[in-house]
Each structure stands twice: as C-alpha cells, then as structure tokens.
C-alpha positions in Angstrom: -17.0 -10.0 12.9 -17.5 -13.7 13.7 -15.8 -15.9 11.1 -17.8 -18.2 8.9 -16.0 -21.4 9.7 -16.4 -24.7 7.9 -18.6 -27.1 9.9 -16.2 -29.9 11.0 -19.1 -32.4 11.2 -20.9 -31.8 8.0 -18.6 -30.0 5.6 -17.0 -32.1 2.9 -13.2 -32.1 2.5 -13.5 -30.0 -0.6 -15.5 -26.8 -1.3 -16.4 -25.8 -4.8 -16.8 -22.1 -5.8 -16.6 -19.8 -8.7 -13.8 -17.5 -7.3 -11.4 -18.2 -4.5 -9.8 -15.1 -3.0 -6.7 -15.5 -0.8 -6.3 -12.5 1.6 -8.7 -10.4 3.5 -7.0 -7.0 3.3 -8.2 -4.1 1.2 -7.6 -5.8 -2.2 -9.1 -9.1 -1.3 -12.1 -7.7 0.5 -12.8 -5.3 -2.4 -12.5 -8.0 -5.1 -14.7 -10.4 -3.1 -17.4 -7.7 -2.6 -17.5 -6.7 -6.2 -17.6 -10.3 -7.5 -20.2 -11.5 -5.0 -22.3 -8.5 -6.1 -22.2 -9.8 -9.7 -23.6 -13.1 -8.6 -20.5 -15.3 -8.3 -20.0 -17.8 -5.5 -17.0 -16.3 -3.8 -15.0 -17.8 -1.0 -12.3 -15.7 0.8 -9.5 -17.1 3.0 -7.6 -15.0 5.4 -4.7 -16.2 7.6 -5.6 -13.7 10.4 -8.6 -13.1 12.6 -9.8 -9.5 12.4 -9.4 -6.9 13.6 -5.6 -7.1 13.5 -2.8 -4.6 13.5 -1.4 -3.4 10.2 0.5 -0.3 9.0 -0.3 1.7 5.9 -2.9 4.0 7.6 -2.9 7.0 5.2 -5.5 6.9 2.4 -5.7 9.0 -0.7 -8.7 11.1 -2.0 -9.0 8.7 -5.0 -10.2 6.1 -2.5 -13.4 7.9 -1.6 -15.5 7.3 -4.7 -14.8 3.6 -4.3 -16.0 3.6 -0.7 -19.3 4.9 -2.0 -19.4 2.2 -4.7 -18.7 -0.5 -2.0 -21.3 1.0 0.3 -18.9 1.7 3.2 -18.5 5.4 2.9 -20.3 6.2 6.1 -18.5 3.6 8.1 -15.1 4.8 6.9 -16.0 8.4 7.6 -16.9 7.4 11.2 -13.5 5.8 11.9 -11.4 8.2 9.9 -9.4 11.3 10.7 -10.1 14.0 8.0 -6.9 14.4 5.9 -7.0 17.5 3.7 -3.3 17.4 2.7 0.3 16.4 3.1 3.1 18.4 4.7 6.8 18.0 3.9 9.5 19.1 6.3 13.1 19.3 5.2 16.2 19.8 7.4 17.7 21.9 4.7 14.9 24.5 4.3 13.7 27.1 6.8 10.0 26.5 6.0 7.6 23.6 5.7 5.5 23.0 2.6 1.9 21.8 2.7 0.1 20.4 -0.3 -3.7 20.5 -0.1 -5.7 18.1 -2.2 -8.3 20.7 -2.9 -5.7 22.5 -5.1 -5.2 19.4 -7.3 -6.3 19.4 -11.0 -9.5 17.6 -10.2 -11.3 19.7 -7.5 -13.8 16.9 -6.8 -11.2 15.0 -4.7 -10.5 17.5 -1.9 -9.6 15.3 1.1 -9.0 11.7 2.3 -8.7 10.0 5.7 -6.1 8.6 8.1 -7.4 5.3 9.5 -6.4 2.6 12.0 -5.9 -0.3 9.6 -7.3 -2.8 12.1 -10.7 -1.0 12.0 -10.5 -0.1 8.3 -9.7 -3.6 7.1 -12.4 -5.0 9.4 -15.0 -2.8 7.9 -14.1 -3.9 4.4 -14.0 -7.6 5.3 -17.3 -7.4 7.1 -18.8 -5.7 4.1 -17.6 -8.5 1.8 -19.4 -11.0 4.0 -22.6 -8.9 4.0 -22.5 -8.7 0.2 -22.4 -12.5 -0.1 -18.8 -13.7 0.0 -18.1 -16.6 2.4 -15.3 -15.4 4.7 -13.0 -17.9 6.5 -10.6 -16.2 9.0 -7.7 -18.0 10.6 -7.3 -20.0 7.4 -3.9 -20.1 5.8 -3.4 -21.2 2.2 -0.6 -23.7 1.9 -0.6 -25.3 -1.6 -2.0 -24.6 -5.0 -2.6 -26.4 -8.3 -3.4 -24.3 -11.3 -3.6 -27.0 -13.9 -6.7 -29.0 -12.8 -8.4 -31.1 -15.6 -11.4 -28.8 -15.7 -9.2 -25.7 -16.2 -9.8 -24.5 -12.7 -7.6 -24.3 -9.6 -7.3 -26.3 -6.4 -6.0 -24.7 -3.2 -5.2 -26.4 0.1 -5.4 -24.4 3.3 -4.9 -25.1 7.0 -7.7 -24.2 9.3 -7.2 -22.7 12.8 -7.6 -26.1 14.5 -4.9 -27.6 12.3 -7.1 -29.5 9.9 -6.6 -29.2 6.1 -9.3 -28.3 3.7 -9.4 -28.0 -0.1 -11.1 -25.5 -2.4 -11.8 -26.0 -6.1 -12.5 -22.8 -8.0 -12.9 -21.6 -11.6 -10.6 -18.6 -10.8 -8.1 -17.7 -8.1 -7.4 -14.2 -6.9 -4.2 -13.8 -5.0 -4.6 -10.8 -2.6 -2.2 -12.2 0.0 -0.3 -8.9 0.3 3.3 -9.0 1.3 3.0 -12.8 1.9 3.0 -13.0 -2.0 1.5 -16.4 -2.0 1.7 -17.2 -5.7 4.9 -15.2 -6.4 6.6 -17.3 -3.7 5.2 -20.5 -5.1 6.3 -19.7 -8.6 9.6 -18.2 -7.3 9.1 -15.1 -9.4 9.3 -12.5 -6.7 12.2 -10.1 -7.2 13.8 -7.4 -5.1 13.3 -4.1 -6.9 16.7 -3.2 -8.3 15.9 0.5 -8.4 14.9 0.8 -4.7 15.5 -0.8 -1.4 14.1 0.3 2.0 13.1 -0.8 5.4 10.6 0.5 7.9 10.7 0.8 11.7 7.4 2.0 13.3 5.1 2.3 16.3 2.0 4.0 17.5 2.0 6.9 20.1 -0.4 8.8 22.2 -0.1 12.6 23.0 1.9 13.5 19.9 1.6 17.2 19.1 -0.6 17.8 16.1 -1.3 20.9 14.1 -4.4 22.9 15.0 -7.6 23.3 13.0 -8.1 22.0 9.5 -4.4 20.8 9.3 -4.8 18.5 12.3 -5.2 15.4 10.2 -2.5 16.1 7.6 0.2 13.5 7.2 3.7 14.9 7.7 6.8 13.6 5.9 10.1 14.5 7.6 13.2 14.0 5.6 16.4 13.1 7.5 19.9 12.0 6.6 19.0 8.4 6.2 15.6 8.5 4.6 12.3 9.9 5.9 9.7 9.6 8.7 6.0 9.5 8.5 3.7 11.2 11.1 0.1 10.1 10.7 -2.6 11.4 13.1 -5.5 9.1 13.6 -8.6 9.1 15.8 -8.4 8.5 19.6 -5.2 10.5 20.0 -3.3 7.8 18.2 -0.4 8.8 15.9 1.5 6.4 13.7 5.2 7.2 13.5 7.6 5.3 11.2 11.0 5.6 9.8 11.7 4.5 6.2 15.4 4.0 5.7 18.0 2.1 3.9 18.8 -1.5 5.0 22.4 -0.7 5.5 21.4 2.0 8.0 19.3 -0.5 9.9 22.4 -2.7 10.2 24.1 0.1 12.1 21.9 -0.4 15.1 24.4 -3.1 16.3 22.8 -4.6 19.3 20.4 -1.7 20.1 16.7 -2.7 20.4 14.4 -1.6 17.7 12.8 0.9 20.1 16.2 2.4 21.0 17.2 2.5 17.3 13.9 4.3 16.4 14.2 6.8 19.2 17.9 7.5 18.4 17.0 8.4 14.8 14.0 10.5 15.8 16.5 12.5 18.0 18.4 13.4 14.8 15.2 15.0 13.3 14.6 18.0 15.5 11.2 19.0 14.3 9.8 15.5 14.6 11.3 15.2 18.1 9.5 18.4 19.1 6.2 16.9 17.9 6.9 13.8 20.0 8.3 15.5 23.1 5.3 14.6 25.3 4.3 11.4 23.4 3.9 8.0 24.9 4.5 4.8 22.9 1.5 2.5 23.0 2.6 -0.4 20.7 5.7 -2.4 20.3 8.2 -1.1 17.9 8.3 -3.3 14.8 10.4 -3.5 11.6 9.8 -4.7 8.1 12.4 -5.2 5.4 12.5 -5.6 1.6 10.0 -2.9 1.2 10.2 -2.8 -2.6 9.7 -5.8 -4.8 7.9 -6.9 -7.9 6.8 -10.3 -9.3 7.8 -11.2 -12.9 4.1 -11.6 -13.8 0.7 -10.8 -12.3 -1.7 -13.1 -14.1 -2.3 -16.4 -15.8 -5.3 -18.0 -17.6 -7.1 -18.7 -14.3 -5.5 -16.4 -11.7 -4.6 -12.8 -10.9 -2.3 -11.2 -8.4 -3.6 -8.0 -6.8 -1.9 -5.1 -4.9 1.0 -6.1 -2.8 0.8 -9.7 -3.9 2.3 -8.5 -7.2 4.4 -5.5 -6.3 5.1 -3.1 -3.4 6.7 0.3 -3.6 8.1 2.7 -1.0 5.1 4.2 0.9 6.2 7.8 0.8 3.0 8.9 -1.1 0.6 6.6 0.9 -0.3 4.8 -2.3 -0.5 1.3 -1.0 -4.2 1.0 -0.1 -5.3 2.9 -3.2 -3.2 0.7 -5.6 -4.5 -2.4 -3.8 -8.2 -1.4 -4.0 -8.0 -0.1 -7.6 -6.3 -3.3 -8.7 -9.3 -5.2 -7.1 -11.7 -3.1 -9.2 -9.9 -3.8 -12.4 -9.3 -7.4 -11.3 -13.0 -8.0 -10.6 -13.8 -6.7 -14.1 -11.1 -9.0 -15.5 -12.3 -12.1 -13.7 -15.9 -11.4 -14.8 -14.8 -11.1 -18.4 -12.7 -14.3 -18.2 -15.6 -16.3 -16.7 -18.5 -14.9 -18.8 -16.9 -14.4 -22.2 -13.7 -16.5 -22.4 -13.0 -15.3 -26.0 -12.3 -11.8 -24.6 -10.1 -13.1 -21.8 -6.7 -12.4 -23.5 -7.5 -8.8 -24.1 -8.9 -8.4 -20.6 -5.8 -9.9 -19.0 -3.6 -7.6 -21.1 -5.5 -4.6 -19.9 -5.2 -5.8 -16.3 -1.4 -6.2 -16.7 -1.0 -2.7 -18.1 -3.1 -1.2 -15.2 -1.1 -3.1 -12.6 2.1 -1.8 -14.0 0.9 1.8 -14.6 0.2 2.6 -10.9 3.6 1.7 -9.4 5.4 3.2 -12.4 3.6 6.6 -12.0 4.5 6.8 -8.3 8.0 5.3 -8.5 9.5 8.0 -10.8 9.0 10.4 -7.9 9.8 7.8 -5.1 13.2 7.0 -6.6 14.1 10.7 -6.5 12.5 11.8 -3.2 15.8 11.9 -1.3 17.6 13.8 -4.1 18.3 17.3 -2.9 17.2 18.7 -6.3 13.9 17.0 -6.1 13.5 18.2 -2.5 13.9 21.7 -3.8 11.2 21.1 -6.3 8.8 19.9 -3.5 9.7 22.7 -1.1 9.3 25.5 -3.8 6.4 24.2 -6.0 5.4 26.3 -9.0 2.2 26.0 -10.9 3.6 27.1 -14.3 1.7 25.1 -16.9 -0.3 23.6 -14.1 2.7 21.5 -12.9 1.8 21.9 -9.2 -1.8 20.8 -9.9 -0.6 17.8 -11.8 1.8 16.8 -8.9 -1.0 17.2 -6.4 -3.1 14.9 -8.6 -0.4 12.2 -8.3 -0.4 12.8 -4.5 -4.2 12.4 -4.5 -4.0 9.1 -6.5 -5.7 10.5 -9.5 -3.6 8.6 -12.0 -6.1 6.2 -13.6 -8.9 8.4 -14.8 -9.3 11.1 -17.5 -7.6 14.0 -15.6 -5.1 15.3 -18.2 -2.1 15.6 -16.0 0.5 13.9 -18.1 1.7 16.8 -20.3 2.3 18.9 -17.2 4.1 16.0 -15.5 6.3 15.6 -18.5 7.3 19.2 -18.3 8.0 18.8 -14.6 10.3 15.9 -15.3 12.1 17.8 -18.1 12.7 20.7 -15.7 14.0 18.3 -13.1 16.4 16.7 -15.6 17.5 20.2 -16.7 18.2 21.2 -13.1 20.4 18.1 -12.7 22.4 19.1 -15.9 22.9 22.6 -14.7 24.0 21.4 -11.2 26.3 18.5 -12.2 28.3 18.2 -9.0 25.2 18.2 -6.8 23.4 15.7 -9.2 26.4 13.4 -9.3 26.8 13.3 -5.5 23.1 12.5 -5.1 23.3 9.8 -7.7 26.4 8.3 -6.1 24.8 8.4 -2.6 21.7 6.7 -3.9 23.7 3.9 -5.5 25.2 3.3 -2.1 21.9 3.5 -0.3 20.0 0.9 -2.3 22.7 -1.7 -2.1 21.6 -5.1 -1.0 22.1 -6.1 2.7 21.6 -9.8 3.6 21.0 -10.3 7.3 18.1 -12.5 8.5 18.1 -11.0 12.0 18.2 -7.4 10.8 14.5 -6.6 11.6 14.1 -8.7 14.7 13.3 -6.9 18.0 
C-alpha cells in the first residue's frame, strides 16, 4: 500500500485530528478502522513501511468474528493456512496430544489461521486507510505532551526524510507494540516478576508437516529449557522459534544465533525430525524481555492497547487476539470519552479491567506450562465437568464473552493444586527450578546476532 505522506510543500507544520493512533500493527489498525467508521478524523503513524517482517503468526478462533466486522474476512482467508487445532509434544510422554478447537465449549469457533504477519498486518493497515483513517508510514513518534491547554495531546514525529511534524489530537491511542511508546516516556514499564523469557526464531522451507486436516496445526514442543513453536504457513513456509529462559541464551557463549538455535533443535528429537529436510530462508533473530507490563494503561486523554501495555509469553498464540480485542474495547472507550465525557470515568474503568483480564486468564496457565504436573494435565486431558472444553475455550481465545467456562476452569485449577499437594517432592523441584529459570539476566549483547 502506498503511504499517505504529508505534502512537504503545502502541509502546515501541525495537523489537527480527533484521534491519533501510534502504531500500525493489529491493535492500531483495528482501532483506527473502528473509530474512522464512527466518523472520527483519525490519523495513524507507523514507524515502518509495510509489508514488513514480524513474528506472532498464529491466530485464535476468537479472531474470526472480528475479521467479519472489520470487513477483511475474505482477505485473511486468502492468505491464511487453515488451523483446526494445536498439538503438544512432550519428551516425557510416548504420545502427542492434539486439541481441536471444534471440541471447545463454544462450537461456533472451530478453527483459526496461521498467517505471515507481513501480509496480515498489511491487510489490516490497508483496510484502515480504506475506511477513512489517514495512514502515515515511515513516521516515528518521538515526543508527546498530554497536558495541552485544550485538554488534548500533542505528538511530535519524525518523517522518513528527517523532517519533524506535529499532531494535535483530542485523544491519543498508543498501539506501538513492544516499542511501548508511552510506557517508556512515563518510565512505567516493568519486567514481569512472575515470568521471564526470550525467543530465537527463523522461517524455513520444506519442513515436514502433518497430512490432511492437521497440516495447519501449530505444534508446541517442550524441551529442557523451554518450548519450541512450529507454525505452518502458506507457500511452504514454516515459522520455528524457541522460547527459553534468558540465562539459557547466555550459555551460547560466542555461538551465532543460528548455531545456538540449531544446537537446541538438535536436543528436541521430534522437532529435529520435522526439520530434517528443511532450509532456512530468513535470518535467525532473537528478542528478549518477552514478558512485561506497564503500571497503568490509560489516562484522561490516552489509552495503551495490546503490547503497548503488556506482553505475555506467546505459548497460547494470544498476542494478536489480545491486541485486536483491546482495540475493540479501546474504540468503544474513546468514543464514550469524546461523545459523553460524563461517562468517561466508568468507561476507562471498564477498559482497564478488560485489559488486565486477558493476560491474567492466559498467564495462570503460562506460568505453569513447564511444570511437569501441568504437562501431565495437558497430555492426559479429561472432560470431567467439562474441564477439557473449558481449557479448549481458553486456547481458542474465548475468554471475553458469555461462554460459562469459569466454574470448570476453577475445578481444573483445584485439581492441579491438589496434584501438587499429593506429589510434594515433584512440585517442590518444579517450583525451585522455575525460580531459577525466571531470574533476571542483564546483558545488552545477549540477543545480538
């Protein structure tokens, strides 16, 4: 999509709008589309030019109704690999376990897609422009003032040619992703004390996939130092990544990221078999500080969406869904704040509760995924009192609606805690190992190639 640049000859040094969105990923594009559709003058700034590479390629079934609402369902279907479920592979069990979304509590969400994020994000950003948002690519926000005399905000951004431009808006939506624009400005971004992980990843051709309906399933491989993802996409492209503890990344000791990734794959026999004939087609990259949260996610004239507020370990592929759902709730909140200011406090309170609910619902499982007792629960699922259906609903992202999964999830958690009490030595060893795993590692060069 061609960017909509400011005209260097005629544009004033300042642009005025109703809502300024920083970030053109799934959260920003969704919020811009919805707000433009409600008649607001929306401007969107994105530091990149699309399409551009990004990880986080596995979507959840809960995404699909939103694609219909945004008007992009056919485009996403055209670029997506059909994903009916998720497979878990443990080195301590003689079988694999596949969860199919069609067996979840809500049978109306039977599948999702795996997508190349360059294509997916481009579709969403292009749609935002079609729906009336003014999109500026290659435009990096650099400064912000939230206490303008008129109660609005003022943002300074640097254009691709080096010039600076200013925007004044009634409301600011920070969808800057892991750049965490406002959280960094406010110095309120905190490492998640309950979890710490890093990712090393690349794309491959010719990886061996399952046959038939299961071809598009994501596979999670546990290994000694964390877990691997295996995400089949269109065009014989497969995303493979390792999510591990920062202290383990530090053990690479001079090895290249490629060598480090391949050496760890070699310790995971079943993944190595799937990649025996594979050819790497992208550079191996790494990302650290995978889990963080900001101290707050809103103010009187701004919101933080998706990863701009918090990021959690991606084991359940929740990132895109949490980002886009936060944009839906965020758009409703901005609309309320601008149209009926008297209702703004209540709307912002609801927004805050929703933003915290999603990560909390997933994190309880994420924090325990490497625990051998939890691994047993996943590898031998039981549907007593519909516990398996409730778990599948979480995996499908069905955590914000009316699906009555919470009683069954409570029972699941009670059984998990009971299993820890009846296996005290195993539980203690798992707890002690996790305490060691999540310890902080400071090394600026840890994730460089």
